[in-house]
PDB file of N, CA, C and O in Angstrom:
ATOM      1  N   UNK A   1      96.995-131.733-151.169  1.00  0.00           N
ATOM      2  CA  UNK A   1      97.286-132.289-150.029  1.00  0.00           C
ATOM      3  C   UNK A   1      96.711-131.795-148.662  1.00  0.00           C
ATOM      4  O   UNK A   1      96.407-130.666-148.276  1.00  0.00           O
ATOM      5  N   UNK A   2      96.666-132.952-148.096  1.00  0.00           N
ATOM      6  CA  UNK A   2      95.459-132.847-146.627  1.00  0.00           C
ATOM      7  C   UNK A   2      96.958-131.864-145.321  1.00  0.00           C
ATOM      8  O   UNK A   2      98.181-131.999-145.276  1.00  0.00           O
ATOM      9  N   UNK A   3      96.373-131.329-144.829  1.00  0.00           N
ATOM     10  CA  UNK A   3      97.007-130.565-143.509  1.00  0.00           C
ATOM     11  C   UNK A   3      96.564-130.976-142.382  1.00  0.00           C
ATOM     12  O   UNK A   3      95.353-130.946-142.161  1.00  0.00           O
ATOM     13  N   UNK A   4      97.336-131.376-141.576  1.00  0.00           N
ATOM     14  CA  UNK A   4      96.598-131.474-139.904  1.00  0.00           C
ATOM     15  C   UNK A   4      97.557-131.200-138.975  1.00  0.00           C
ATOM     16  O   UNK A   4      98.739-131.465-139.196  1.00  0.00           O
ATOM     17  N   UNK A   5      97.090-130.577-137.709  1.00  0.00           N
ATOM     18  CA  UNK A   5      97.863-130.104-136.725  1.00  0.00           C
ATOM     19  C   UNK A   5      98.288-130.836-135.711  1.00  0.00           C
ATOM     20  O   UNK A   5      97.459-131.247-134.900  1.00  0.00           O
ATOM     21  N   UNK A   6      99.799-131.169-135.547  1.00  0.00           N
ATOM     22  CA  UNK A   6     100.584-132.604-134.779  1.00  0.00           C
ATOM     23  C   UNK A   6      99.547-133.070-133.682  1.00  0.00           C
ATOM     24  O   UNK A   6      99.332-134.263-133.470  1.00  0.00           O
ATOM     25  N   UNK A   7      98.724-131.730-132.787  1.00  0.00           N
ATOM     26  CA  UNK A   7      98.450-132.738-131.671  1.00  0.00           C
ATOM     27  C   UNK A   7      96.997-133.310-132.473  1.00  0.00           C
ATOM     28  O   UNK A   7      96.500-134.286-131.910  1.00  0.00           O
ATOM     29  N   UNK A   8      96.569-133.023-133.200  1.00  0.00           N
ATOM     30  CA  UNK A   8      95.694-133.574-134.040  1.00  0.00           C
ATOM     31  C   UNK A   8      95.669-134.967-134.554  1.00  0.00           C
ATOM     32  O   UNK A   8      94.761-135.798-134.520  1.00  0.00           O
ATOM     33  N   UNK A   9      96.979-135.041-135.081  1.00  0.00           N
ATOM     34  CA  UNK A   9      97.804-136.117-135.827  1.00  0.00           C
ATOM     35  C   UNK A   9      98.208-137.451-134.761  1.00  0.00           C
ATOM     36  O   UNK A   9      98.452-138.583-135.177  1.00  0.00           O
ATOM     37  N   UNK A  10      98.217-137.058-133.354  1.00  0.00           N
ATOM     38  CA  UNK A  10      98.786-137.569-132.657  1.00  0.00           C
ATOM     39  C   UNK A  10      97.258-138.321-132.497  1.00  0.00           C
ATOM     40  O   UNK A  10      97.372-139.540-132.369  1.00  0.00           O
ATOM     41  N   UNK A  11      96.319-137.987-132.486  1.00  0.00           N
ATOM     42  CA  UNK A  11      94.785-138.394-132.159  1.00  0.00           C
ATOM     43  C   UNK A  11      94.461-139.356-132.895  1.00  0.00           C
ATOM     44  O   UNK A  11      94.169-140.472-132.466  1.00  0.00           O
ATOM     45  N   UNK A  12      94.479-138.990-134.202  1.00  0.00           N
ATOM     46  CA  UNK A  12      93.941-139.676-135.632  1.00  0.00           C
ATOM     47  C   UNK A  12      95.279-140.259-136.247  1.00  0.00           C
ATOM     48  O   UNK A  12      95.345-140.112-137.467  1.00  0.00           O
ATOM     49  N   UNK A  13      96.381-140.902-135.642  1.00  0.00           N
ATOM     50  CA  UNK A  13      96.900-141.519-136.473  1.00  0.00           C
ATOM     51  C   UNK A  13      96.449-142.217-137.525  1.00  0.00           C
ATOM     52  O   UNK A  13      96.383-141.910-138.715  1.00  0.00           O
ATOM     53  N   UNK A  14      96.083-143.390-136.835  1.00  0.00           N
ATOM     54  CA  UNK A  14      95.799-144.402-137.803  1.00  0.00           C
ATOM     55  C   UNK A  14      94.773-143.709-139.207  1.00  0.00           C
ATOM     56  O   UNK A  14      94.916-144.119-140.359  1.00  0.00           O
ATOM     57  N   UNK A  15      93.724-142.574-138.803  1.00  0.00           N
ATOM     58  CA  UNK A  15      93.213-142.117-140.229  1.00  0.00           C
ATOM     59  C   UNK A  15      94.106-141.697-140.882  1.00  0.00           C
ATOM     60  O   UNK A  15      93.861-141.929-142.065  1.00  0.00           O
ATOM     61  N   UNK A  16      95.522-140.926-140.689  1.00  0.00           N
ATOM     62  CA  UNK A  16      96.512-140.366-141.506  1.00  0.00           C
ATOM     63  C   UNK A  16      97.059-141.379-142.140  1.00  0.00           C
ATOM     64  O   UNK A  16      97.339-141.247-143.332  1.00  0.00           O
ATOM     65  N   UNK A  17      97.291-142.468-141.528  1.00  0.00           N
ATOM     66  CA  UNK A  17      97.784-143.590-142.672  1.00  0.00           C
ATOM     67  C   UNK A  17      97.098-144.157-143.487  1.00  0.00           C
ATOM     68  O   UNK A  17      97.592-144.762-144.439  1.00  0.00           O
ATOM     69  N   UNK A  18      95.757-144.065-143.258  1.00  0.00           N
ATOM     70  CA  UNK A  18      94.785-144.204-144.326  1.00  0.00           C
ATOM     71  C   UNK A  18      94.655-143.273-145.537  1.00  0.00           C
ATOM     72  O   UNK A  18      94.495-143.559-146.723  1.00  0.00           O
ATOM     73  N   UNK A  19      94.783-141.889-144.829  1.00  0.00           N
ATOM     74  CA  UNK A  19      95.078-140.868-145.969  1.00  0.00           C
ATOM     75  C   UNK A  19      96.240-140.889-146.746  1.00  0.00           C
ATOM     76  O   UNK A  19      96.374-140.539-147.919  1.00  0.00           O
ATOM     77  N   UNK A  20      97.294-141.459-145.748  1.00  0.00           N
ATOM     78  CA  UNK A  20      98.224-140.654-146.749  1.00  0.00           C
ATOM     79  C   UNK A  20      98.543-141.972-147.896  1.00  0.00           C
ATOM     80  O   UNK A  20      99.540-141.856-148.609  1.00  0.00           O
ATOM     81  N   UNK A  21      97.731-143.111-148.025  1.00  0.00           N
ATOM     82  CA  UNK A  21      98.087-144.198-148.966  1.00  0.00           C
ATOM     83  C   UNK A  21      97.703-143.268-149.927  1.00  0.00           C
ATOM     84  O   UNK A  21      98.549-143.151-150.813  1.00  0.00           O
ATOM     85  N   UNK A  22      96.468-142.388-150.090  1.00  0.00           N
ATOM     86  CA  UNK A  22      96.224-141.535-151.172  1.00  0.00           C
ATOM     87  C   UNK A  22      96.543-140.463-151.893  1.00  0.00           C
ATOM     88  O   UNK A  22      96.332-140.141-153.062  1.00  0.00           O
ATOM     89  N   UNK A  23      97.249-139.819-150.729  1.00  0.00           N
ATOM     90  CA  UNK A  23      97.806-138.474-150.971  1.00  0.00           C
ATOM     91  C   UNK A  23      98.538-138.216-149.464  1.00  0.00           C
ATOM     92  O   UNK A  23      98.119-138.664-148.397  1.00  0.00           O
ATOM     93  N   UNK A  24      99.813-137.325-149.669  1.00  0.00           N
ATOM     94  CA  UNK A  24     100.760-136.954-148.685  1.00  0.00           C
ATOM     95  C   UNK A  24      99.973-136.019-147.808  1.00  0.00           C
ATOM     96  O   UNK A  24      99.301-135.055-148.174  1.00  0.00           O
ATOM     97  N   UNK A  25     100.201-136.535-146.405  1.00  0.00           N
ATOM     98  CA  UNK A  25      99.232-135.097-145.623  1.00  0.00           C
ATOM     99  C   UNK A  25     100.371-134.385-144.700  1.00  0.00           C
ATOM    100  O   UNK A  25     100.838-135.170-143.875  1.00  0.00           O
ATOM    101  N   UNK A  26     100.812-133.331-144.664  1.00  0.00           N
ATOM    102  CA  UNK A  26     101.240-131.749-144.258  1.00  0.00           C
ATOM    103  C   UNK A  26     100.965-131.998-142.600  1.00  0.00           C
ATOM    104  O   UNK A  26      99.843-131.968-142.095  1.00  0.00           O
ATOM    105  N   UNK A  27     102.216-132.248-141.866  1.00  0.00           N
ATOM    106  CA  UNK A  27     101.826-131.864-140.425  1.00  0.00           C
ATOM    107  C   UNK A  27     102.231-130.959-139.886  1.00  0.00           C
ATOM    108  O   UNK A  27     103.447-130.771-139.843  1.00  0.00           O
ATOM    109  N   UNK A  28     101.468-130.222-139.378  1.00  0.00           N
ATOM    110  CA  UNK A  28     101.689-128.406-138.494  1.00  0.00           C
ATOM    111  C   UNK A  28     101.706-128.842-137.510  1.00  0.00           C
ATOM    112  O   UNK A  28     101.100-129.748-136.939  1.00  0.00           O
ATOM    113  N   UNK A  29     103.177-127.499-137.043  1.00  0.00           N
ATOM    114  CA  UNK A  29     103.077-127.469-135.712  1.00  0.00           C
ATOM    115  C   UNK A  29     102.796-125.923-135.375  1.00  0.00           C
ATOM    116  O   UNK A  29     103.594-125.141-135.892  1.00  0.00           O
ATOM    117  N   UNK A  30     102.090-125.539-134.826  1.00  0.00           N
ATOM    118  CA  UNK A  30     101.745-123.946-134.825  1.00  0.00           C
ATOM    119  C   UNK A  30     101.691-123.113-135.833  1.00  0.00           C
ATOM    120  O   UNK A  30     102.208-121.997-135.885  1.00  0.00           O
ATOM    121  N   UNK A  31     100.907-123.783-136.845  1.00  0.00           N
ATOM    122  CA  UNK A  31     100.693-123.297-137.879  1.00  0.00           C
ATOM    123  C   UNK A  31     101.769-123.202-138.987  1.00  0.00           C
ATOM    124  O   UNK A  31     101.442-122.460-139.913  1.00  0.00           O
ATOM    125  N   UNK A  32     103.007-123.804-139.095  1.00  0.00           N
ATOM    126  CA  UNK A  32     103.920-123.908-140.076  1.00  0.00           C
ATOM    127  C   UNK A  32     104.089-125.697-139.658  1.00  0.00           C
ATOM    128  O   UNK A  32     104.160-126.342-138.612  1.00  0.00           O
ATOM    129  N   UNK A  33     104.109-126.145-141.786  1.00  0.00           N
ATOM    130  CA  UNK A  33     104.373-127.363-142.082  1.00  0.00           C
ATOM    131  C   UNK A  33     105.738-127.793-141.305  1.00  0.00           C
ATOM    132  O   UNK A  33     106.734-127.073-141.244  1.00  0.00           O
ATOM    133  N   UNK A  34     105.629-128.968-140.777  1.00  0.00           N
ATOM    134  CA  UNK A  34     106.848-129.627-140.347  1.00  0.00           C
ATOM    135  C   UNK A  34     107.066-131.138-140.645  1.00  0.00           C
ATOM    136  O   UNK A  34     108.110-131.726-140.365  1.00  0.00           O
ATOM    137  N   UNK A  35     106.344-131.522-141.042  1.00  0.00           N
ATOM    138  CA  UNK A  35     106.734-132.983-141.617  1.00  0.00           C
ATOM    139  C   UNK A  35     105.627-133.225-142.929  1.00  0.00           C
ATOM    140  O   UNK A  35     104.648-132.482-143.002  1.00  0.00           O
ATOM    141  N   UNK A  36     105.859-134.374-144.017  1.00  0.00           N
ATOM    142  CA  UNK A  36     104.825-134.503-144.810  1.00  0.00           C
ATOM    143  C   UNK A  36     104.589-136.464-144.343  1.00  0.00           C
ATOM    144  O   UNK A  36     105.573-137.065-143.911  1.00  0.00           O
ATOM    145  N   UNK A  37     103.739-136.931-144.448  1.00  0.00           N
ATOM    146  CA  UNK A  37     103.622-138.088-144.336  1.00  0.00           C
ATOM    147  C   UNK A  37     103.121-138.940-145.581  1.00  0.00           C
ATOM    148  O   UNK A  37     101.961-138.948-145.992  1.00  0.00           O
ATOM    149  N   UNK A  38     104.156-139.633-146.098  1.00  0.00           N
ATOM    150  CA  UNK A  38     103.854-140.439-147.549  1.00  0.00           C
ATOM    151  C   UNK A  38     103.393-141.748-147.394  1.00  0.00           C
ATOM    152  O   UNK A  38     103.139-142.134-146.253  1.00  0.00           O
ATOM    153  N   UNK A  39     103.254-142.440-148.273  1.00  0.00           N
ATOM    154  CA  UNK A  39     102.735-143.587-148.433  1.00  0.00           C
ATOM    155  C   UNK A  39     104.321-144.555-148.645  1.00  0.00           C
ATOM    156  O   UNK A  39     105.310-143.896-148.967  1.00  0.00           O
ATOM    157  N   UNK A  40     104.397-145.287-148.552  1.00  0.00           N
ATOM    158  CA  UNK A  40     105.527-146.091-148.321  1.00  0.00           C
ATOM    159  C   UNK A  40     105.677-146.480-150.190  1.00  0.00           C
ATOM    160  O   UNK A  40     106.801-146.960-150.332  1.00  0.00           O
ATOM    161  N   UNK A  41     105.174-146.442-151.138  1.00  0.00           N
ATOM    162  CA  UNK A  41     105.043-146.468-152.584  1.00  0.00           C
ATOM    163  C   UNK A  41     105.405-144.614-153.104  1.00  0.00           C
ATOM    164  O   UNK A  41     106.215-144.203-153.936  1.00  0.00           O
ATOM    165  N   UNK A  42     104.865-144.183-152.613  1.00  0.00           N
ATOM    166  CA  UNK A  42     105.183-142.720-153.101  1.00  0.00           C
ATOM    167  C   UNK A  42     106.403-142.566-152.620  1.00  0.00           C
ATOM    168  O   UNK A  42     107.271-142.403-153.478  1.00  0.00           O
ATOM    169  N   UNK A  43     106.778-142.568-151.401  1.00  0.00           N
ATOM    170  CA  UNK A  43     108.323-142.422-151.078  1.00  0.00           C
ATOM    171  C   UNK A  43     109.305-143.430-152.116  1.00  0.00           C
ATOM    172  O   UNK A  43     110.299-142.883-152.592  1.00  0.00           O
ATOM    173  N   UNK A  44     109.056-144.831-152.459  1.00  0.00           N
ATOM    174  CA  UNK A  44     109.662-145.533-152.983  1.00  0.00           C
ATOM    175  C   UNK A  44     110.069-144.705-154.606  1.00  0.00           C
ATOM    176  O   UNK A  44     111.206-144.596-155.066  1.00  0.00           O
ATOM    177  N   UNK A  45     109.031-144.298-155.122  1.00  0.00           N
ATOM    178  CA  UNK A  45     108.739-143.759-156.503  1.00  0.00           C
ATOM    179  C   UNK A  45     109.337-142.703-156.476  1.00  0.00           C
ATOM    180  O   UNK A  45     109.685-142.383-157.613  1.00  0.00           O
ATOM    181  N   UNK A  46     109.834-141.500-155.182  1.00  0.00           N
ATOM    182  CA  UNK A  46     111.142-140.269-155.351  1.00  0.00           C
ATOM    183  C   UNK A  46     112.140-140.797-155.109  1.00  0.00           C
ATOM    184  O   UNK A  46     113.139-140.258-155.585  1.00  0.00           O
ATOM    185  N   UNK A  47     112.371-142.237-154.168  1.00  0.00           N
ATOM    186  CA  UNK A  47     113.624-142.418-153.854  1.00  0.00           C
ATOM    187  C   UNK A  47     114.168-142.906-155.236  1.00  0.00           C
ATOM    188  O   UNK A  47     115.346-142.563-155.332  1.00  0.00           O
ATOM    189  N   UNK A  48     113.738-143.578-156.335  1.00  0.00           N
ATOM    190  CA  UNK A  48     113.598-144.054-157.496  1.00  0.00           C
ATOM    191  C   UNK A  48     113.758-143.077-158.342  1.00  0.00           C
ATOM    192  O   UNK A  48     114.506-143.369-159.275  1.00  0.00           O
ATOM    193  N   UNK A  49     113.251-141.836-158.359  1.00  0.00           N
ATOM    194  CA  UNK A  49     113.159-140.872-159.139  1.00  0.00           C
ATOM    195  C   UNK A  49     114.773-139.889-158.865  1.00  0.00           C
ATOM    196  O   UNK A  49     115.390-139.627-159.898  1.00  0.00           O
ATOM    197  N   UNK A  50     115.166-139.572-158.001  1.00  0.00           N
ATOM    198  CA  UNK A  50     116.516-139.106-157.679  1.00  0.00           C
ATOM    199  C   UNK A  50     117.654-140.334-157.426  1.00  0.00           C
ATOM    200  O   UNK A  50     118.750-139.864-157.123  1.00  0.00           O
ATOM    201  N   UNK A  51     117.618-141.715-157.485  1.00  0.00           N
ATOM    202  CA  UNK A  51     118.516-142.513-158.204  1.00  0.00           C
ATOM    203  C   UNK A  51     118.826-142.220-159.653  1.00  0.00           C
ATOM    204  O   UNK A  51     119.921-142.309-160.208  1.00  0.00           O
ATOM    205  N   UNK A  52     117.526-141.813-160.226  1.00  0.00           N
ATOM    206  CA  UNK A  52     117.421-142.232-161.378  1.00  0.00           C
ATOM    207  C   UNK A  52     118.436-140.619-161.790  1.00  0.00           C
ATOM    208  O   UNK A  52     119.417-140.660-162.532  1.00  0.00           O
ATOM    209  N   UNK A  53     118.028-139.581-161.262  1.00  0.00           N
ATOM    210  CA  UNK A  53     118.457-138.375-161.775  1.00  0.00           C
ATOM    211  C   UNK A  53     120.274-138.312-161.537  1.00  0.00           C
ATOM    212  O   UNK A  53     121.120-137.909-162.334  1.00  0.00           O
ATOM    213  N   UNK A  54     120.478-138.926-160.001  1.00  0.00           N
ATOM    214  CA  UNK A  54     121.859-138.882-159.843  1.00  0.00           C
ATOM    215  C   UNK A  54     122.580-139.937-160.508  1.00  0.00           C
ATOM    216  O   UNK A  54     123.780-139.920-160.234  1.00  0.00           O
ATOM    217  N   UNK A  55     122.154-141.021-161.445  1.00  0.00           N
ATOM    218  CA  UNK A  55     122.827-141.949-162.180  1.00  0.00           C
ATOM    219  C   UNK A  55     123.155-141.361-163.461  1.00  0.00           C
ATOM    220  O   UNK A  55     124.220-141.561-164.045  1.00  0.00           O
ATOM    221  N   UNK A  56     121.969-140.441-163.990  1.00  0.00           N
ATOM    222  CA  UNK A  56     122.174-139.691-164.713  1.00  0.00           C
ATOM    223  C   UNK A  56     123.354-138.844-165.075  1.00  0.00           C
ATOM    224  O   UNK A  56     124.062-139.042-166.063  1.00  0.00           O
ATOM    225  N   UNK A  57     123.534-137.748-164.074  1.00  0.00           N
ATOM    226  CA  UNK A  57     124.782-137.090-163.489  1.00  0.00           C
ATOM    227  C   UNK A  57     125.740-137.711-163.593  1.00  0.00           C
ATOM    228  O   UNK A  57     126.690-137.344-164.285  1.00  0.00           O
ATOM    229  N   UNK A  58     125.712-138.713-162.979  1.00  0.00           N
ATOM    230  CA  UNK A  58     127.252-139.844-163.508  1.00  0.00           C
ATOM    231  C   UNK A  58     127.823-140.002-164.681  1.00  0.00           C
ATOM    232  O   UNK A  58     128.974-139.796-165.067  1.00  0.00           O
ATOM    233  N   UNK A  59     126.531-140.536-165.389  1.00  0.00           N
ATOM    234  CA  UNK A  59     126.903-140.956-166.696  1.00  0.00           C
ATOM    235  C   UNK A  59     127.541-139.528-167.430  1.00  0.00           C
ATOM    236  O   UNK A  59     128.689-139.281-167.797  1.00  0.00           O
ATOM    237  N   UNK A  60     126.388-138.772-167.474  1.00  0.00           N
ATOM    238  CA  UNK A  60     127.578-137.629-168.013  1.00  0.00           C
ATOM    239  C   UNK A  60     128.550-137.051-167.491  1.00  0.00           C
ATOM    240  O   UNK A  60     129.085-136.180-168.177  1.00  0.00           O
ATOM    241  N   UNK A  61     129.124-137.340-166.074  1.00  0.00           N
ATOM    242  CA  UNK A  61     130.522-136.467-165.642  1.00  0.00           C
ATOM    243  C   UNK A  61     131.279-137.334-166.120  1.00  0.00           C
ATOM    244  O   UNK A  61     132.275-136.816-166.626  1.00  0.00           O
ATOM    245  N   UNK A  62     131.238-139.185-166.237  1.00  0.00           N
ATOM    246  CA  UNK A  62     132.052-140.061-167.086  1.00  0.00           C
ATOM    247  C   UNK A  62     132.227-139.432-168.342  1.00  0.00           C
ATOM    248  O   UNK A  62     133.342-139.044-168.690  1.00  0.00           O
ATOM    249  N   UNK A  63     131.337-139.312-168.972  1.00  0.00           N
ATOM    250  CA  UNK A  63     131.308-139.097-170.700  1.00  0.00           C
ATOM    251  C   UNK A  63     132.185-137.695-170.537  1.00  0.00           C
ATOM    252  O   UNK A  63     133.169-137.618-171.272  1.00  0.00           O
ATOM    253  N   UNK A  64     132.010-136.947-169.937  1.00  0.00           N
ATOM    254  CA  UNK A  64     132.991-135.512-170.102  1.00  0.00           C
ATOM    255  C   UNK A  64     133.920-135.482-169.310  1.00  0.00           C
ATOM    256  O   UNK A  64     134.312-134.335-169.096  1.00  0.00           O
ATOM    257  N   UNK A  65     134.555-136.420-168.666  1.00  0.00           N
ATOM    258  CA  UNK A  65     135.925-136.828-167.853  1.00  0.00           C
ATOM    259  C   UNK A  65     135.746-136.375-167.078  1.00  0.00           C
ATOM    260  O   UNK A  65     134.690-135.837-166.746  1.00  0.00           O
ATOM    261  N   UNK A  66     137.275-136.474-166.207  1.00  0.00           N
ATOM    262  CA  UNK A  66     137.426-136.088-164.595  1.00  0.00           C
ATOM    263  C   UNK A  66     138.367-134.902-164.345  1.00  0.00           C
ATOM    264  O   UNK A  66     139.023-134.565-165.330  1.00  0.00           O
ATOM    265  N   UNK A  67     138.514-134.367-163.477  1.00  0.00           N
ATOM    266  CA  UNK A  67     139.385-132.827-163.345  1.00  0.00           C
ATOM    267  C   UNK A  67     141.044-133.867-162.345  1.00  0.00           C
ATOM    268  O   UNK A  67     141.001-134.871-161.633  1.00  0.00           O
ATOM    269  N   UNK A  68     141.741-133.368-162.597  1.00  0.00           N
ATOM    270  CA  UNK A  68     142.861-133.926-162.012  1.00  0.00           C
ATOM    271  C   UNK A  68     142.728-133.481-160.472  1.00  0.00           C
ATOM    272  O   UNK A  68     141.759-132.817-160.104  1.00  0.00           O
ATOM    273  N   UNK A  69     143.728-133.870-159.605  1.00  0.00           N
ATOM    274  CA  UNK A  69     143.327-133.363-157.977  1.00  0.00           C
ATOM    275  C   UNK A  69     143.736-131.874-158.110  1.00  0.00           C
ATOM    276  O   UNK A  69     142.885-131.044-157.790  1.00  0.00           O
ATOM    277  N   UNK A  70     145.203-131.350-158.641  1.00  0.00           N
ATOM    278  CA  UNK A  70     145.306-129.769-158.848  1.00  0.00           C
ATOM    279  C   UNK A  70     143.782-129.030-159.504  1.00  0.00           C
ATOM    280  O   UNK A  70     143.313-127.960-159.118  1.00  0.00           O
ATOM    281  N   UNK A  71     143.258-129.830-160.463  1.00  0.00           N
ATOM    282  CA  UNK A  71     142.117-129.002-160.836  1.00  0.00           C
ATOM    283  C   UNK A  71     141.364-128.733-159.758  1.00  0.00           C
ATOM    284  O   UNK A  71     141.103-127.631-159.275  1.00  0.00           O
ATOM    285  N   UNK A  72     140.918-130.157-159.294  1.00  0.00           N
ATOM    286  CA  UNK A  72     139.512-129.912-158.290  1.00  0.00           C
ATOM    287  C   UNK A  72     140.127-129.316-157.399  1.00  0.00           C
ATOM    288  O   UNK A  72     139.128-128.739-156.967  1.00  0.00           O
ATOM    289  N   UNK A  73     141.385-128.757-156.381  1.00  0.00           N
ATOM    290  CA  UNK A  73     141.501-128.199-155.174  1.00  0.00           C
ATOM    291  C   UNK A  73     141.648-126.623-155.602  1.00  0.00           C
ATOM    292  O   UNK A  73     141.563-125.630-154.879  1.00  0.00           O
ATOM    293  N   UNK A  74     141.982-126.746-157.506  1.00  0.00           N
ATOM    294  CA  UNK A  74     141.848-125.148-157.451  1.00  0.00           C
ATOM    295  C   UNK A  74     140.614-124.624-157.719  1.00  0.00           C
ATOM    296  O   UNK A  74     140.366-123.419-157.671  1.00  0.00           O
ATOM    297  N   UNK A  75     139.722-125.601-158.038  1.00  0.00           N
ATOM    298  CA  UNK A  75     137.989-125.582-158.133  1.00  0.00           C
ATOM    299  C   UNK A  75     137.560-125.264-156.667  1.00  0.00           C
ATOM    300  O   UNK A  75     137.013-124.187-156.433  1.00  0.00           O
ATOM    301  N   UNK A  76     137.722-125.900-155.968  1.00  0.00           N
ATOM    302  CA  UNK A  76     137.168-125.829-154.567  1.00  0.00           C
ATOM    303  C   UNK A  76     137.522-124.507-153.963  1.00  0.00           C
ATOM    304  O   UNK A  76     136.837-123.906-153.136  1.00  0.00           O
ATOM    305  N   UNK A  77     138.885-124.043-154.559  1.00  0.00           N
ATOM    306  CA  UNK A  77     139.610-122.919-153.639  1.00  0.00           C
ATOM    307  C   UNK A  77     138.663-122.162-154.410  1.00  0.00           C
ATOM    308  O   UNK A  77     137.647-121.997-153.735  1.00  0.00           O
ATOM    309  N   UNK A  78     138.583-121.657-155.495  1.00  0.00           N
ATOM    310  CA  UNK A  78     137.934-120.752-156.400  1.00  0.00           C
ATOM    311  C   UNK A  78     136.431-120.363-155.818  1.00  0.00           C
ATOM    312  O   UNK A  78     135.921-119.281-155.526  1.00  0.00           O
ATOM    313  N   UNK A  79     135.919-121.825-155.777  1.00  0.00           N
ATOM    314  CA  UNK A  79     134.609-121.632-155.293  1.00  0.00           C
ATOM    315  C   UNK A  79     134.442-121.307-153.538  1.00  0.00           C
ATOM    316  O   UNK A  79     133.339-120.861-153.224  1.00  0.00           O
ATOM    317  N   UNK A  80     135.000-121.415-152.911  1.00  0.00           N
ATOM    318  CA  UNK A  80     134.611-120.938-151.572  1.00  0.00           C
ATOM    319  C   UNK A  80     134.992-119.429-151.635  1.00  0.00           C
ATOM    320  O   UNK A  80     134.510-119.061-150.564  1.00  0.00           O
ATOM    321  N   UNK A  81     135.484-118.436-152.134  1.00  0.00           N
ATOM    322  CA  UNK A  81     136.394-117.523-152.244  1.00  0.00           C
ATOM    323  C   UNK A  81     134.732-116.653-151.732  1.00  0.00           C
ATOM    324  O   UNK A  81     134.698-115.433-151.573  1.00  0.00           O
TER     325      UNK A  81
END
């Protein structure tokens, strides 16, 4: 993954867009990573992967059943302690 300082990113934005087509680019401020520039296709791939993950979790939750309102409140109170 390429890394670039924020000040340089401002002056080379067009080049960064081209770089991001092939690989993510980390933008740093004061030596710390603050953002990642991704291609649109990579962002969509990650979003689809996340959707699939949560879809699978929902299917498993449906298969295992639901908690009643009282069970849910009990669980929430127990978890927050």
